[in-house]
C-alpha positions in Angstrom: -0.1 0.1 0.1 1.2 3.4 -0.9 1.7 5.8 2.0 2.0 8.9 -0.2 -0.5 11.7 0.2 -1.4 14.6 -2.0 -1.9 17.9 -0.5 -4.3 20.1 -2.5 -2.8 22.3 -5.1 -3.7 26.0 -4.7 -7.2 26.1 -3.5 -9.5 27.8 -6.1 -12.6 29.7 -5.3 -15.7 28.2 -7.1 -15.7 31.2 -9.5 -12.0 30.9 -10.3 -12.2 27.1 -10.9 -15.2 27.5 -13.1 -13.5 30.3 -15.2 -10.4 28.1 -15.5 -12.6 25.3 -16.7 -14.3 27.1 -19.4 -11.0 29.0 -20.4 -9.3 25.5 -20.9 -12.2 23.8 -22.9 -14.5 26.4 -24.2 -17.3 23.8 -24.3 -19.5 25.3 -26.7 -21.4 23.3 -29.5 -18.8 22.0 -32.1 -19.8 18.8 -33.4 -21.7 18.1 -36.7 -25.5 17.5 -36.3 -26.9 13.9 -36.6 -30.1 13.2 -38.4 -32.9 11.7 -36.2 -36.5 10.9 -37.0 -38.9 13.8 -35.6 -40.8 11.4 -33.4 -37.5 10.5 -31.5 -36.3 14.0 -31.3 -38.0 15.1 -28.1 -35.4 16.1 -25.5 -32.6 16.6 -28.2 -31.2 19.9 -29.2 -31.2 21.2 -32.7 -27.9 21.5 -34.6 -29.5 23.6 -37.4 -32.5 25.8 -37.6 -35.7 24.1 -38.9 -37.9 25.5 -41.5 -41.4 24.4 -42.4 -41.7 22.4 -45.5 -45.5 22.7 -45.5 -48.1 25.0 -44.5 -50.8 24.1 -41.8 -53.4 24.1 -42.7 -52.5 23.4 -46.4 -56.2 24.4 -47.6 -58.9 26.6 -46.3 -60.7 24.7 -43.6 -64.1 25.0 -41.9 -63.5 26.1 -38.3 -67.1 25.2 -37.3 -69.9 22.9 -38.1 -72.4 24.7 -40.2 -72.9 26.1 -43.8 -70.1 27.4 -46.0 -71.2 30.6 -47.9 -69.8 33.4 -49.9 -70.2 36.3 -47.3 -71.3 38.9 -49.7 -74.6 36.7 -50.3 -75.4 37.1 -46.5 -75.2 40.9 -46.3 -78.3 42.4 -45.2 -79.7 39.6 -43.3 -81.3 40.5 -39.8 -83.9 39.3 -37.5 -86.4 41.7 -39.1 -85.3 40.7 -42.5 -83.9 37.4 -42.7 -82.3 35.7 -45.8 -83.2 32.6 -47.5 -80.2 30.7 -49.1 -80.3 27.9 -51.5 -78.3 24.9 -50.4 -75.9 23.4 -52.9 -75.2 26.7 -54.7 -75.3 29.5 -52.1 -74.7 27.4 -48.9 -72.9 24.1 -48.5 -73.1 22.1 -45.3 -69.7 21.4 -43.8 -68.2 19.9 -40.7 -65.1 21.2 -38.6 -62.0 20.7 -40.4 -63.6 20.0 -44.0 -62.0 21.7 -47.0 -64.0 25.0 -48.0 -65.9 24.8 -51.2 -64.1 26.9 -53.8 -66.6 29.7 -53.9 -67.2 30.0 -50.4 -65.2 32.3 -47.8 -67.1 32.0 -44.7 -68.9 29.5 -42.5 -72.2 30.1 -40.5 -72.4 28.1 -37.4 -75.2 25.4 -37.4 -76.7 27.0 -34.5 -77.4 30.2 -36.4 -79.2 28.4 -39.2 -82.8 27.7 -39.6 -83.7 24.8 -42.0 -86.6 25.9 -44.2 -86.7 22.7 -46.5 -84.5 20.3 -48.1 -83.1 23.0 -50.3 -83.2 26.2 -48.4 -82.0 27.6 -45.0 -82.6 30.7 -43.3 -80.1 33.1 -41.7 -80.7 36.1 -39.4 -77.3 37.7 -39.4 -74.5 38.4 -42.1 -71.1 36.7 -42.2 -68.1 38.5 -42.8 -65.3 37.2 -45.0 -63.2 34.3 -43.5 -65.5 34.1 -40.5 -65.2 30.7 -39.0 -62.6 29.6 -41.5 -59.0 28.4 -41.0 -57.2 29.9 -44.0 -54.2 28.2 -45.6 -51.0 28.8 -43.5 -52.8 30.2 -40.4 -50.6 28.1 -38.2 -47.7 27.6 -40.2 -46.4 28.8 -43.4 -44.2 26.8 -45.6 -40.7 28.0 -45.4 -41.1 29.9 -42.2 -38.5 29.3 -39.2 -40.1 26.9 -36.9 -37.2 26.6 -34.5 -33.8 28.1 -34.3 -30.6 26.3 -33.8 -29.7 25.1 -30.2 -33.5 24.8 -29.5 -34.5 21.9 -27.3 -37.2 19.8 -28.7 -40.3 19.2 -26.1 -43.4 17.2 -26.7 -45.3 20.4 -27.7 -42.6 21.0 -30.6 -43.1 17.7 -32.0 -46.7 18.7 -33.2 -45.2 21.8 -34.9 -42.6 19.7 -36.7 -45.1 17.2 -37.9 -47.6 19.7 -39.0 -44.8 21.6 -40.8 -44.0 18.5 -42.9 -40.8 17.5 -41.3 -39.8 13.7 -40.8 -36.2 14.3 -39.7 -34.3 17.0 -38.0 -30.5 17.6 -37.4 -29.7 17.4 -33.6 -26.4 17.8 -31.7 -24.8 14.6 -30.4 -25.5 13.9 -26.8 -22.5 14.6 -24.9 -21.0 11.2 -23.7 -20.1 11.0 -20.1 -17.8 7.9 -19.0 -18.2 7.2 -15.1 -15.6 5.0 -13.3 -16.4 4.2 -9.7 -13.4 3.5 -7.7 -12.7 2.1 -4.2 -12.4 -1.3 -2.6 -15.1 -0.4 -0.1 -17.8 0.0 -3.0 -20.3 -2.9 -3.6 -22.6 -3.0 -6.7 -26.3 -2.8 -5.7 -27.1 -5.7 -7.9 -24.7 -7.9 -5.9 -26.1 -7.3 -2.4 -28.3 -9.8 -0.6 -28.5 -9.1 3.0 -26.4 -7.1 5.4 -23.2 -5.5 4.0 -19.8 -6.5 5.7 -18.3 -3.8 7.8 -16.6 -1.1 5.8 -18.5 -1.8 2.6 -21.0 0.5 1.2 -23.3 0.3 -2.0 -22.0 2.4 -4.8 -24.6 5.0 -5.7 -22.9 8.2 -6.9 -22.3 7.2 -10.5 -26.1 6.3 -10.8 -27.2 9.5 -9.3 -24.9 11.7 -11.4 -25.7 9.6 -14.5 -29.3 10.5 -14.2 -28.6 14.1 -13.5 -26.4 14.2 -16.6 -29.3 12.5 -18.6 -31.8 15.1 -17.4 -29.6 17.7 -19.0 -29.5 15.9 -22.3 -26.3 13.7 -21.9 -25.8 10.2 -22.3 -23.7 8.0 -19.9 -21.6 4.8 -19.8 -20.7 3.5 -16.3 -17.8 1.1 -16.0 -17.8 -1.7 -13.3 -16.3 -0.7 -10.0 -12.4 -0.9 -10.0 -10.4 -1.3 -6.6 -7.8 1.4 -5.8 -5.1 -0.1 -8.2 -3.6 3.0 -10.0 -2.5 0.9 -13.1 -6.0 -0.6 -13.6 -7.6 2.9 -13.0 -5.0 4.5 -15.5 -5.7 1.9 -18.2 -9.6 2.2 -18.0 -9.3 6.0 -18.0 -6.9 6.3 -20.8 -9.0 3.9 -23.1 -12.0 6.0 -22.3 -10.4 9.4 -23.0 -8.9 8.0 -26.1 -12.0 7.1 -27.5 -13.5 9.3 -30.0 -17.0 8.7 -28.6 -16.5 9.8 -24.9 -16.6 13.6 -24.2 -16.1 13.9 -20.5 -14.4 11.5 -17.9 -15.6 11.1 -14.4 -13.5 9.2 -11.8 -15.8 8.6 -8.9 -14.1 8.7 -5.6 -10.4 9.0 -4.9 -10.2 12.7 -5.3 -9.1 13.7 -1.5 -5.7 13.9 -0.4 -5.4 10.4 1.3 -2.8 7.9 0.6 -5.1 5.8 -1.6 -7.0 8.6 -3.4 -5.7 8.1 -6.9 -7.7 10.4 -9.1 -5.2 13.3 -9.2 -2.5 10.8 -9.7 -4.1 9.1 -12.7 -5.2 12.3 -14.4 -1.8 13.8 -13.9 -0.1 10.8 -15.4 -2.3 10.9 -18.6 -2.7 14.5 -19.0 -2.7 17.6 -16.9 -4.3 18.5 -13.4 -5.6 22.1 -13.4 -7.4 22.4 -10.1 -7.2 20.1 -7.1 -9.4 21.5 -4.2 -12.1 24.1 -4.5 -13.0 26.5 -1.6 -16.5 25.1 -1.1 -18.3 22.7 1.3 -19.4 20.2 0.4 -17.3 19.4 -2.8 -14.0 20.7 -1.8 -11.8 17.7 -2.8 -12.9 18.0 -6.7 -10.1 17.5 -9.2 -10.4 19.2 -12.6 -8.1 18.1 -15.4 -7.5 17.5 -18.9 -6.8 14.3 -20.9 -6.6 14.0 -24.8 -8.0 17.7 -24.8 -11.2 16.4 -22.7 -12.4 17.4 -19.4 -11.5 14.9 -16.7 -13.0 15.2 -13.1 -12.0 13.6 -9.9 -15.6 13.6 -8.2 -15.4 13.4 -4.4 -16.8 10.1 -2.9 -19.3 11.5 -0.4 -22.6 11.7 -2.0 -23.4 15.3 -1.2 -20.1 16.4 -2.2 -20.4 14.5 -5.5 -23.7 16.0 -6.2 -22.5 19.6 -5.4 -19.4 19.2 -7.5 -21.5 17.8 -10.5 -24.0 20.7 -10.2 -21.3 23.4 -10.0 -19.0 22.2 -12.5 -19.9 19.2 -14.7 -23.4 20.4 -15.3 -22.5 23.8 -16.9 -20.1 22.1 -19.2 -22.9 19.6 -20.6 -25.3 22.6 -20.9 -22.5 24.5 -22.9 -21.8 21.8 -25.3 -25.6 21.6 -26.1 -25.9 25.4 -26.5 -28.1 25.7 -23.5 -28.4 28.1 -20.7 -27.6 26.8 -17.1 -31.0 26.0 -15.4 -32.0 29.2 -13.6 -32.9 28.3 -10.0 -35.8 30.0 -8.3 -34.9 31.8 -5.0 -36.9 32.9 -1.9 -36.1 34.8 1.1 -36.2 32.7 4.2 -35.4 33.0 8.0 -33.4 30.2 9.6 -34.9 28.5 12.7 -31.5 28.8 14.4 -28.1 30.0 13.8 -26.0 28.7 11.0 -22.2 28.6 11.3 -19.9 29.2 8.3 -16.2 28.8 7.7 -14.4 31.8 6.6 -12.7 31.2 3.2 -15.2 28.4 2.1 -18.3 28.8 0.3 -20.7 26.5 1.9 -24.1 25.0 0.9 -26.5 24.3 3.7 -29.4 22.1 2.9 -32.6 23.3 4.7 -36.3 22.3 5.0 -38.7 25.0 4.1 -42.2 26.0 4.9 -44.4 29.3 5.0 -45.3 30.1 8.6 -47.4 33.4 8.5 -45.3 36.1 6.6 -42.1 34.2 6.8 -40.6 31.1 5.1 -38.8 29.1 7.7 -35.6 27.4 7.1 -34.5 24.6 9.3 -30.9 23.5 8.6 -30.4 19.6 7.9 -27.4 17.6 8.9 -24.4 19.1 7.0 -22.1 15.9 6.6 -21.0 15.5 3.0 -21.9 11.9 3.2 -25.5 12.4 4.4 -27.5 11.9 1.3 -30.8 12.3 3.0 -29.8 15.8 3.6 -30.4 16.3 -0.1 -33.4 14.0 -0.6 -35.2 15.7 2.5 -34.1 19.3 1.5 -36.5 21.8 0.1 -33.8 24.4 -0.6 -30.0 25.3 -0.2 -28.8 28.2 1.4 -25.2 29.5 0.1 -23.0 31.1 2.8 -20.3 33.1 1.0 -16.7 32.6 1.8 -16.3 35.8 3.5 -19.1 35.2 6.0 -18.9 33.6 9.4 -22.3 32.4 9.3 -26.0 33.3 9.4 -27.9 34.7 12.5 -31.1 33.1 13.3 -32.9 36.4 12.8 -31.3 37.1 9.5 -33.2 37.1 6.2 -31.3 35.3 3.5 -32.1 33.7 0.1 -32.5 29.9 -0.6 -32.3 28.2 -3.8 -35.4 26.1 -4.1 -35.3 22.4 -4.9 -39.0 21.8 -4.6 -41.9 23.6 -6.3 -42.9 26.9 -4.5 -46.5 25.7 -4.0 -45.1 22.7 -2.2 -43.3 25.1 0.3 -46.4 27.1 0.7 -48.5 24.2 1.9 -45.9 22.6 4.1 -46.7 22.1 7.8 -43.6 23.1 9.6 -43.0 21.0 12.8 -39.9 22.0 14.8 -39.0 20.4 18.2 -38.7 17.1 19.8 -38.1 14.2 17.8 -40.4 11.1 17.6 -41.0 8.3 15.3 -44.8 9.1 15.4 -44.1 12.2 13.5 -43.0 10.3 10.5 -46.3 8.4 10.7 -48.3 11.5 10.7 -46.3 12.8 7.7 -46.9 9.6 5.7 -50.7 9.6 6.5 -51.0 13.5 5.8 -49.4 12.8 2.3 -51.9 9.7 1.7 -54.9 11.8 2.9 -54.1 15.2 1.2 -52.6 16.0 -2.3 -52.3 19.5 -1.0 -50.6 19.4 2.4 -47.3 17.9 3.6 -45.5 17.8 6.9 -41.8 18.8 7.3 -40.4 18.0 10.7 -37.0 19.4 12.2 -35.5 17.9 15.2 -33.9 20.6 17.7 -35.4 19.3 21.0 -38.2 20.5 23.0 -36.8 23.9 23.9 -35.7 24.5 20.5 -39.3 23.8 19.4 -40.7 26.4 21.9 -38.2 29.0 20.7 -39.2 28.5 17.1 -42.8 29.0 18.1 -41.8 32.2 19.9 -40.1 33.6 16.7 -43.0 32.5 14.4 -41.1 30.1 12.6 -43.2 26.9 12.9 -46.8 25.8 13.0 -46.3 23.3 15.9 -43.8 22.0 18.2 -43.4 18.5 19.6 -42.4 18.7 23.3 -41.9 16.5 26.3 -40.4 18.8 28.9 -40.6 17.4 32.4 -41.3 19.8 35.4 -39.1 18.0 38.1 -41.2 20.1 40.7 -44.6 18.6 40.2 -44.0 15.9 37.5 -46.2 17.6 35.0 -45.1 18.1 31.1 -44.6 21.2 29.1 -47.3 23.4 30.8 -44.8 25.4 33.1 -42.4 25.7 30.3 -45.1 27.2 27.9 -46.0 29.6 30.7 -42.4 30.8 31.3 -41.2 30.9 27.6 -44.4 31.9 25.7 -46.2 34.0 28.4 -48.0 36.3 25.8 -48.6 33.8 23.0 -51.8 31.8 23.1 -51.3 28.1 22.3 -53.1 24.6 22.5 -51.5 21.7 23.9 -52.6 18.4 22.4 -51.4 15.0 23.5 -49.7 12.8 20.9 -49.2 10.0 23.3 -47.5 8.8 26.3 -44.5 6.8 25.6 -41.8 4.7 27.1 -38.3 6.3 27.7 -35.5 4.0 28.6 -31.9 3.0 27.9 -31.3 1.7 24.6 -28.7 -1.1 24.7 -27.1 -3.8 22.5 -29.0 -7.0 22.0 -28.5 -9.6 24.8 -27.3 -6.7 27.2 -23.6 -7.8 26.9 -22.6 -5.1 29.5 -25.2 -6.4 32.0 -26.7 -2.6 32.4 -29.7 -2.7 34.9 -30.4 1.0 35.0 -29.4 4.5 35.2 -27.1 3.7 38.3 -24.9 1.9 35.9 -24.0 4.8 33.5 -20.9 6.1 35.5 -19.3 2.5 35.2 -15.9 2.9 33.6 -16.7 0.2 31.0 -20.0 2.1 29.9 -19.8 4.5 27.1 -23.1 6.6 26.8 -24.6 8.5 24.0 -26.6 11.7 25.1 -29.2 13.9 23.4 -28.6 17.5 22.8 -28.9 20.1 25.6 -32.5 21.6 25.7 -34.1 18.3 24.6 -36.8 16.8 26.8 -34.9 13.5 27.0 -31.9 15.5 28.2 -34.1 17.1 30.8 -35.3 13.5 31.9 -31.9 12.2 32.1 -30.5 14.9 34.2 -33.6 14.5 36.5 -32.8 10.7 37.0 -29.2 11.3 37.4 -29.9 13.9 40.2 -32.3 11.4 41.8 -29.6 8.7 41.6 -26.8 10.9 42.8 -24.7 10.5 39.8 -22.5 13.3 38.8 -22.7 13.9 34.8 -19.1 14.5 34.7 -18.3 11.0 35.7 -20.4 9.4 32.7 -18.2 8.6 29.7 -20.0 10.0 26.6 -22.2 12.5 28.5 -20.8 15.3 26.2 -21.4 13.3 23.0 -24.7 14.4 21.7 -27.3 13.2 19.0 -30.3 15.0 17.7 -32.9 12.2 17.4 -33.9 8.8 19.1 -33.0 7.1 16.1 -29.5 8.5 16.0 -29.0 7.3 19.6 -30.1 3.9 18.6 -27.8 3.7 15.5 -24.9 4.7 17.7 -25.7 1.7 20.1 -26.1 -0.6 17.0 -22.8 0.6 15.6 -21.1 0.0 18.9 -20.0 3.7 19.3 -22.0 3.5 22.5 -23.0 1.1 25.0 -26.2 2.8 25.9 -28.3 5.9 25.4 -31.6 7.2 26.6 -34.5 7.0 24.0 -37.7 5.8 23.3 -38.9 2.0 22.9 -40.0 2.5 19.2 -36.5 3.4 18.4 -34.8 0.4 20.0 -37.3 -1.8 18.3 -36.9 -0.4 15.0 -33.1 -1.6 15.1 -33.7 -4.7 17.0 -32.0 -3.5 20.1 -32.8 -4.3 23.9 -34.4 -1.7 26.1 -34.4 -1.1 29.9 -37.7 1.1 30.9 -36.8 4.3 32.9 -39.9 6.4 32.8 -43.3 6.9 31.0 -43.7 10.5 29.6 -46.3 12.6 28.0 -45.3 13.7 24.4 -47.5 16.7 23.4 -48.0 19.0 20.4 -47.9 22.7 21.1 -49.8 24.7 18.4 -50.0 28.4 18.2 -53.7 29.5 18.5 -53.3 31.4 15.2 -52.9 28.2 13.4 -55.2 25.9 15.4 -58.1 26.3 12.9 -56.4 26.4 9.7 -57.2 23.5 7.1 -53.6 22.2 7.6 -53.8 21.8 11.4 -57.3 20.5 11.3 -56.2 17.7 9.0 -53.2 16.9 11.2 -55.5 16.7 14.3 -57.9 14.4 12.5 -55.0 12.1 11.5 -53.7 12.0 15.2 -57.3 11.0 16.5 -57.7 8.5 13.8 -57.8 4.6 14.4 -55.1 4.1 11.7 -52.8 6.4 13.3 -53.2 4.9 16.8 -52.9 1.4 15.4 -49.5 2.3 13.6 -47.9 3.8 16.7 -49.1 1.0 18.9 -47.4 -1.5 16.5 -44.2 0.5 16.8 -44.1 -0.4 20.6 -43.9 1.8 23.6 -46.9 4.2 23.1 -49.8 4.5 25.2 -52.9 6.2 23.3 -55.7 6.4 25.9 -55.5 10.2 25.6 -54.1 10.5 22.1 -55.7 13.4 20.4 -57.0 15.0 23.6 -56.7 18.8 24.2 -54.7 19.0 27.3 -54.6 22.7 27.9 -55.0 26.0 26.5 -53.0 29.1 27.5 -56.0 31.4 27.3 
């Protein structure tokens, strides 16, 4: 194994890197067009302008059912002085689309005609020339320009091309991208059957980026996964770059500065590296090079990094090769639900959930790890933090690039607060019961939810804050932190909280009192969460100093994240709900039964979206589903617990 490592070359800003890329390759349309059948041309880009061969319609045609007449023979007709026209000579019955008789220049609609007898009709109003007639070339005139070069053919265009007499058009070749996934840890999704061995991951980046490329008009070839053997990678890349058919080469993975990251080395050995490292997060390890005069990219291995690098650099090259403008994203002004930190010198792309709450669109940051693919699949938008900014204040208005249609953002129920698996059930049932509304939940802890309500940045908050003085839940906190805001408190369920531990309880943990053992590693919930309040209360009761617990300072934001930490042996125990333990096949030691409730500002309580949500909470379907997850008591589910005024 080589222990050599590549330090990044001079780090480029995204703007500098993109300019260098376009200066090097000038990727405008250069290739000759290829002829394709019109019916196969949808999605392709025209290499040459297209002119109509035929007029449409190619004859004067009746636009209505009725009688074709010479307009001047109808002049003078009125209700007081109707006119009688002889059929066959002065009036000919026609249907919509029929060719007009040679002597006629107007059509009287059938509903304006009175039948006198077999040979005569009566009209009570005159027709004017070309009334209700489609004249030759009304839609398309032979020889006129239908579409200019570099126009992308849509299904609508197909009708015009066919009507204009075209059977073939000349289109630009689809840019051909060659994807080479590399890395010994990668597994082809078709070769998986059951759990993956430790250290192995399913290769997905080449498939994701391939479909992104195809959506822009490119075609893709994906090579089988190669291990990190430079000679094999080099030969495969050299063959692809030497092919007259391949336009862009992408080495998937191996772009970082590690000892087994070979993308830069391979590109350098076959051509030239121009950029290694871009001052953006995610996507920093990107490599931009040249082999045989063709762009060659080393794409970062983390999924979100790969997507951002592709969007920022590869997608613009594809668009330029097809003479297309880069897609113009829609941007909206948003307010973050909490402070978002930045990093000076690095442009950062923060994935966020969005939803309109009153006059504001609330933006809740998702996990920022470059390997967190769900931070893209769950995101409604992306906030870009400039390199010269340390972050975004929680009360600051910024712009977000939309990833979903705006109407979806407008009709999203924004839930911010404590995590519970039952919220996911509500989200699914809401979508199944409504094509209009959806639920977006962000997990910032119970106190974080109350603060989001206070700032007007959510429609509801999940909360289970224990008052250690009297054993009640939530009400004392609402009175303290939302004293002037009318709210309703609705019981979602009572649930079992306890210690999530490994199957079979290998450490023989019996309860909270064992958490300060030297051989126990704990995983905690974040400060301000109801689970953290419960833990600290239990520790105080048991007389345990939090500082004596190994891992007390290690925090996660959801019950499922705690369960995953135990499953992955990063911790021996964590406090969480029974449903999370059961979901991953873990053991559970009960500690307390608590009330998990929904805090709803009165201003939203009677809106359609909240009424639907409350109907779902009270439904037999919802109750059955959460009971099946385990650890929920539903006797009071859906009950109004308290109103602040």
